[in-house]
C-alpha positions in Angstrom: 17.7 3.8 8.6 18.8 6.6 6.3 15.8 8.5 4.8 17.1 8.1 1.2 17.7 4.4 1.6 14.2 4.0 3.2 12.6 5.9 0.3 14.5 3.7 -2.2 13.3 0.6 -0.5 9.7 1.8 -0.5 9.9 2.7 -4.2 11.4 -0.7 -5.1 8.5 -2.5 -3.2 6.0 -0.2 -4.8 7.3 -0.8 -8.3 7.2 -4.5 -7.6 3.6 -4.3 -6.6 2.7 -2.3 -9.7 4.5 -4.9 -11.9 2.5 -7.8 -10.5 -0.7 -5.8 -10.5 -0.7 -4.8 -14.1 -2.0 -8.1 -15.5 -4.8 -8.1 -13.0 -6.1 -4.5 -13.4 -7.4 -2.2 -16.0 -5.7 1.2 -16.6 -8.2 3.1 -14.4 -7.8 0.5 -11.7 -4.1 0.9 -11.8 -4.7 4.6 -11.2 -6.8 3.7 -8.1 -4.0 1.5 -6.8 -1.5 4.3 -7.2 -3.9 6.7 -5.4 -4.3 4.1 -2.5 -0.5 3.8 -2.2 0.0 7.5 -2.0 -2.8 7.8 0.6 -1.2 5.0 2.6 2.2 6.7 2.3 0.9 10.0 3.6 -1.1 8.3 6.4 1.9 6.0 7.4 4.5 8.8 7.4 7.0 7.9 10.1 4.7 5.3 11.7 6.0 1.8 12.5 4.5 -1.6 13.1 4.9 -3.4 16.4 7.9 -5.1 14.9 9.6 -1.7 14.3 9.4 -1.7 10.5 7.7 1.2 8.6 4.0 0.7 8.4 4.0 1.0 4.6 6.3 -2.0 4.2 3.7 -4.2 5.8 0.9 -2.8 3.6 3.0 -3.3 0.4 3.9 -6.8 1.4 0.2 -7.8 2.0 -0.9 -6.1 -1.2 1.8 -8.0 -3.2 0.7 -11.3 -1.7 -2.9 -10.5 -2.6 -1.9 -9.8 -6.2 1.0 -12.1 -6.9 0.3 -15.2 -4.8 -3.5 -15.1 -4.7 -4.2 -13.4 -8.0 -6.9 -11.1 -6.7 -7.8 -7.9 -8.5 -7.6 -4.2 -7.8 -10.2 -3.9 -5.1 -8.4 -6.5 -3.0 -5.0 -4.9 -3.7 -6.4 -1.5 -2.6 -8.0 -3.0 0.4 -4.6 -4.6 1.4 -2.9 -1.2 1.1 -5.4 0.5 3.2 -6.6 -2.1 5.7 -4.4 -1.1 8.6 -4.6 2.7 8.1 -7.4 3.3 10.6 -5.4 1.4 13.3 -2.1 3.2 12.9 -3.3 6.7 12.0 -5.9 9.2 13.0 -7.9 8.4 9.8 -11.4 7.2 10.1 -13.1 4.5 8.1 -15.4 7.2 6.6 -12.4 9.2 5.4 -11.1 6.1 3.6 -14.4 5.4 2.0 -14.6 8.9 0.6 -11.2 8.4 -1.1 
């Protein structure tokens, strides 16, 4: 997939997540969601799931389900964005907890 197209798809999914998260999160919590997304983006850079899709697509999809369909708040949205990072990257759980 063309890098520009991939980045556009990621941005569209990210904006969709932010839209559905806004009613569930305070301003400072939205900042934390954005930080978690950027951390996940950096950690997932170039990595793919077993199905071949970019790792970040799966994280965004799970986070959106958590927010939109289940109605959980920012802690759950952040957890959904970061839950698979340790498995697909060299990050440790301790590094995630510090963030």
